[in-house]
C-alpha positions in Angstrom: -60.9 23.2 -2.0 -58.8 20.9 -4.2 -60.5 17.7 -3.2 -63.9 19.0 -4.1 -62.6 20.3 -7.5 -61.1 16.9 -8.2 -64.2 15.0 -7.0 -62.4 12.7 -4.6 -61.2 11.9 -1.1 -58.3 9.7 0.1 -57.3 7.3 2.8 -54.0 6.6 4.4 -52.8 4.2 7.0 -50.5 4.5 10.0 -49.3 1.2 11.7 -47.7 3.4 14.3 -51.0 4.9 15.5 -53.2 1.9 14.7 -55.5 4.1 12.7 -56.9 4.2 9.1 -57.6 7.8 8.2 -60.1 9.1 5.6 -59.6 12.7 4.4 -62.6 14.3 2.7 -64.5 17.6 2.4 -67.5 18.7 4.3 -70.6 20.1 2.7 -69.6 23.6 3.9 -66.2 23.2 2.1 -64.2 22.4 5.3 -61.9 19.4 5.5 -63.0 16.3 7.4 -60.7 13.6 8.8 -62.2 10.4 10.0 -60.2 7.9 12.0 -60.8 4.1 12.3 -59.0 2.1 14.9 -57.5 -1.1 13.4 -54.6 -3.5 14.4 -51.5 -2.2 12.6 -53.1 -1.1 9.3 -50.7 -1.2 6.3 -51.4 -1.7 2.6 -54.6 -0.2 1.1 -56.1 -1.1 -2.3 -59.4 0.1 -3.8 -60.9 -2.1 -6.5 -62.8 -0.9 -9.5 -66.1 -1.9 -8.0 -65.3 0.0 -4.8 -64.1 -2.8 -2.5 -61.4 -1.7 -0.1 -58.7 -4.3 0.8 -56.4 -3.7 3.8 -53.5 -5.6 5.3 -53.4 -5.5 9.1 -51.3 -7.1 11.9 -52.5 -10.7 11.4 -55.5 -10.2 9.2 -56.5 -9.3 5.6 -59.7 -7.3 5.6 -62.2 -6.4 2.9 -64.5 -3.4 3.3 -67.5 -2.5 1.3 -69.3 0.8 1.0 -72.7 0.1 2.6 -74.4 3.3 1.4 -76.3 3.9 -1.8 -75.4 7.1 -3.8 -78.3 9.0 -2.2 -77.7 7.9 1.4 -75.7 9.7 4.1 -74.4 8.5 7.4 -74.8 11.0 10.2 -75.9 13.5 7.7 -72.4 14.1 6.3 -70.6 10.9 5.1 -71.5 9.7 1.6 -69.5 6.4 2.0 -69.3 4.1 5.0 -66.8 1.3 4.5 -68.0 -1.7 6.5 -65.8 -4.8 7.2 -67.4 -7.7 5.3 -64.6 -10.3 5.2 -61.7 -10.9 7.5 -59.1 -13.6 6.8 -56.8 -14.6 9.7 -53.3 -15.0 8.3 -51.1 -14.8 11.3 -48.4 -12.1 11.7 -46.8 -12.2 8.2 -45.8 -8.5 8.2 -48.0 -8.1 5.1 -47.3 -4.8 3.3 -48.9 -3.8 0.0 -52.1 -5.4 -1.3 -53.7 -5.6 -4.7 -57.0 -6.7 -6.3 -56.7 -9.4 -9.0 -58.9 -9.6 -12.1 -60.9 -12.6 -10.7 -61.8 -10.6 -7.5 -59.2 -12.2 -5.3 -56.6 -10.3 -3.2 -52.9 -10.7 -3.5 -50.5 -9.3 -0.9 -46.8 -8.9 -0.2 -45.8 -11.4 2.5 -42.7 -9.7 3.8 -41.9 -12.1 6.5 -41.7 -15.0 3.9 -40.2 -12.9 1.0 -43.1 -13.7 -1.4 -46.4 -12.7 -3.0 -49.2 -14.6 -1.5 -53.0 -15.2 -1.3 -55.1 -16.3 1.6 -55.8 -20.0 2.0 -59.0 -21.6 3.4 -56.8 -23.9 5.6 -53.4 -22.4 6.0 -52.0 -18.9 6.8 -51.2 -18.2 3.1 -50.6 -19.7 -0.3 -47.4 -18.7 -2.0 -47.9 -17.2 -5.5 -44.4 -15.9 -6.4 -41.0 -15.2 -4.9 -37.9 -13.5 -6.3 -35.4 -15.8 -8.0 -32.7 -14.7 -5.6 -34.6 -16.1 -2.6 -33.6 -19.7 -2.4 -36.5 -21.1 -0.3 -39.8 -20.3 1.3 -38.6 -19.6 4.8 -39.6 -17.5 7.9 -36.9 -15.0 7.5 -37.3 -11.4 6.2 -34.3 -11.5 3.9 -34.8 -8.9 1.3 -37.7 -6.9 2.8 -40.1 -7.3 -0.1 -42.6 -4.5 0.4 -44.2 -2.8 -2.6 -46.6 -4.1 -5.3 -47.6 -2.5 -8.6 -50.7 -4.0 -10.2 -51.7 -3.7 -13.8 -54.8 -5.1 -15.4 -55.6 -7.2 -12.4 -52.1 -8.8 -12.3 -49.0 -8.1 -10.2 -46.6 -6.3 -12.5 -43.7 -5.0 -10.4 -42.5 -5.4 -6.8 -39.9 -3.5 -4.7 -37.4 -4.9 -2.2 -34.7 -3.2 -0.1 -32.1 -5.6 -1.3 -31.4 -9.0 -3.0 -30.2 -10.5 0.2 -30.8 -14.2 0.7 -29.9 -14.3 4.4 -32.0 -13.4 7.4 -32.3 -9.6 8.0 -29.6 -9.1 5.3 -31.5 -6.2 3.8 -30.6 -3.9 6.7 -27.0 -3.7 5.5 -28.1 -2.6 2.0 -30.5 0.2 2.8 -28.4 3.0 1.2 -28.2 1.6 -2.4 -29.2 -2.0 -2.5 -32.9 -1.5 -3.5 -34.4 -3.1 -6.5 -37.5 -3.2 -8.7 -38.4 -6.7 -10.0 -40.6 -7.5 -13.0 -42.9 -10.3 -11.6 -43.7 -12.0 -14.9 -40.0 -12.3 -15.9 -38.8 -12.7 -12.3 -36.0 -10.3 -13.2 -34.5 -7.2 -11.6 -35.2 -4.3 -13.9 -33.9 -1.4 -11.8 -31.3 -1.4 -9.1 -29.2 1.0 -7.0 -32.2 2.4 -5.2 -32.4 3.4 -1.5 -35.2 1.7 0.4 -37.7 1.8 -2.5 -41.4 1.6 -1.7 -44.9 1.9 -3.3 -44.3 1.1 -7.0 -47.4 2.2 -9.0 -48.4 2.1 -12.6 -49.9 5.4 -13.9 -50.7 6.1 -17.6 -48.4 3.2 -18.7 -45.5 4.4 -16.6 -43.9 2.9 -13.5 -43.5 5.3 -10.6 -41.6 4.5 -7.4 -40.8 6.1 -4.1 -37.0 6.1 -3.6 -37.7 6.5 0.1 -34.1 6.7 1.3 -33.5 9.8 -0.8 -36.9 11.4 -0.4 -37.6 11.3 -4.2 -40.7 10.4 -6.2 -39.6 9.3 -9.6 -40.3 7.3 -12.7 -38.5 4.2 -13.9 -37.5 4.8 -17.5 -36.8 1.7 -19.5 -34.4 1.2 -22.4 -35.0 -1.0 -25.4 -33.6 -4.0 -23.6 -36.2 -3.7 -20.8 -33.7 -2.4 -18.1 -34.8 0.7 -16.2 -33.2 3.6 -14.5 -34.7 5.7 -11.8 -35.4 9.3 -12.8 -36.4 11.7 -9.9 -39.3 14.0 -10.6 -39.8 15.5 -7.2 -38.1 15.8 -3.8 -40.3 15.6 -0.7 -39.0 16.3 2.9 -39.6 12.9 4.4 -39.4 9.2 4.0 -41.9 8.5 1.2 -44.4 5.6 1.4 -47.8 5.5 -0.1 -48.5 6.9 -3.6 -51.7 7.3 -5.5 -52.4 9.2 -8.8 -55.3 11.3 -10.2 -54.8 12.8 -13.6 -51.6 15.0 -13.4 -51.3 14.8 -9.6 -49.5 12.4 -7.3 -50.7 12.1 -3.6 -47.6 11.1 -1.6 -47.3 10.0 2.0 -44.3 11.3 4.1 -42.9 10.0 7.4 -40.4 11.3 9.9 -37.4 9.2 11.0 -38.1 6.4 13.4 -35.1 7.0 15.6 -34.7 10.8 15.2 -32.3 10.6 12.3 -32.3 9.0 8.8 -28.9 7.5 9.7 -27.0 6.2 6.7 -29.4 7.6 4.1 -29.0 10.3 1.6 -32.3 11.8 2.7 -30.6 13.1 5.9 -28.1 15.1 3.8 -30.8 16.3 1.5 -32.8 17.7 4.3 -29.8 19.5 5.8 -29.0 21.0 2.4 -32.5 22.3 2.1 -32.5 23.6 5.7 -35.7 21.5 6.3 -37.1 19.2 8.9 -38.7 15.9 8.0 -42.5 15.9 7.6 -45.2 13.5 8.5 -48.2 14.0 6.2 -49.4 14.0 2.6 -48.2 16.2 -0.2 -50.0 16.6 -3.6 -47.4 16.9 -6.3 -48.0 18.4 -9.8 -46.3 15.9 -12.1 -45.7 18.5 -14.8 -43.7 20.7 -12.5 -42.6 18.5 -9.6 -44.0 21.1 -7.2 -46.1 20.6 -4.1 -49.5 22.3 -4.7 -51.3 21.2 -1.6 -50.5 19.4 1.6 -51.7 17.9 4.9 -49.1 18.1 7.6 -49.4 16.0 10.8 -47.8 17.0 14.0 -47.8 15.4 17.4 -47.5 11.7 18.3 -48.1 10.3 14.8 -44.9 10.4 12.8 -45.1 7.4 10.4 -47.5 6.6 7.6 -47.5 3.5 5.3 -49.9 3.5 2.4 -52.3 5.9 0.6 -55.3 5.4 -1.7 -57.5 7.8 -3.6 -61.3 7.3 -3.5 -62.8 8.9 -6.6 -66.4 10.0 -6.6 -66.7 10.1 -2.8 -66.7 13.4 -1.0 -66.6 12.4 2.6 -65.9 8.7 3.5 -65.7 6.9 6.9 -65.2 3.3 8.0 -66.3 1.1 10.9 -63.9 -1.1 13.0 -65.0 -4.7 13.0 -65.2 -5.1 16.8 -67.3 -2.0 17.5 -71.0 -1.7 18.5 -71.5 0.4 15.3 -70.4 -2.5 13.1 -72.5 -5.0 15.1 -75.7 -2.9 14.9 -75.5 -1.7 11.3 -77.7 -3.9 9.2 -78.0 -3.4 5.4 -80.1 -5.2 2.9 -79.8 -6.0 -0.8 -82.8 -4.5 -2.5 
């Protein structure tokens, strides 16, 4: 089984189902999928020390693995992520999250078009906003969504458009998408279709060009401007990317309203004589081919984010309002 060979497991979120999923391997080599009910789970980020941050409907949560390396939960799980900190932010439509170098958490505040941190008094503290957004206002104007972190700092973000009017991004879904350099507050790649999930891997910037179904790399010229170069086509709306060595784990979703209306992705699927997927594909970055996959059928059709958990074979998590979370007591020894 590939997960065992790579020495990892992974998690993905579905705001549609209200579940956080952990995919690992059993001791007998079979696959294990653990589901944790949470309110509209969205962005997932695992820190270097193993802390898991998650954006939810009106909360920002921090989970910690309560098990020591030699401990097991229910005889099978070698990690149990327990909610240890919950910040109430209100419904900000928070998307991607990231861990900062000082241990703090930064998140994409989509409703207010900015990057933000939690505040001890208020719903959030604004950290940064694109220079084309004229004011801090309760209007999803550009649909800021994705966040690429590097060395504990926000490096790039994605937005569906540069719109500075309420809901203006919806008219620019086909080709209005941009990647923005946070430090320079400058658009460095444009002409994308609903970009999501920017990620740094081996010094390169990768992006899901979701409206075309393409995973690709942003290649920069000497002047610092980038162009999107597709590396793989996946049959679905791409959101959620994580990397391990030469592989990309990519989340796929089906269309929300039966069709990818107005997007190139719909034509690409017809040309390939393929239906849209919901699930996860593992892409070999050297060839662009899918080498393994997890396909989800049934009521769940939309995923949001994905994170790899290295060194853990079979993880699980507890919901904060369950008897299991209330009765699990751990001590620092």
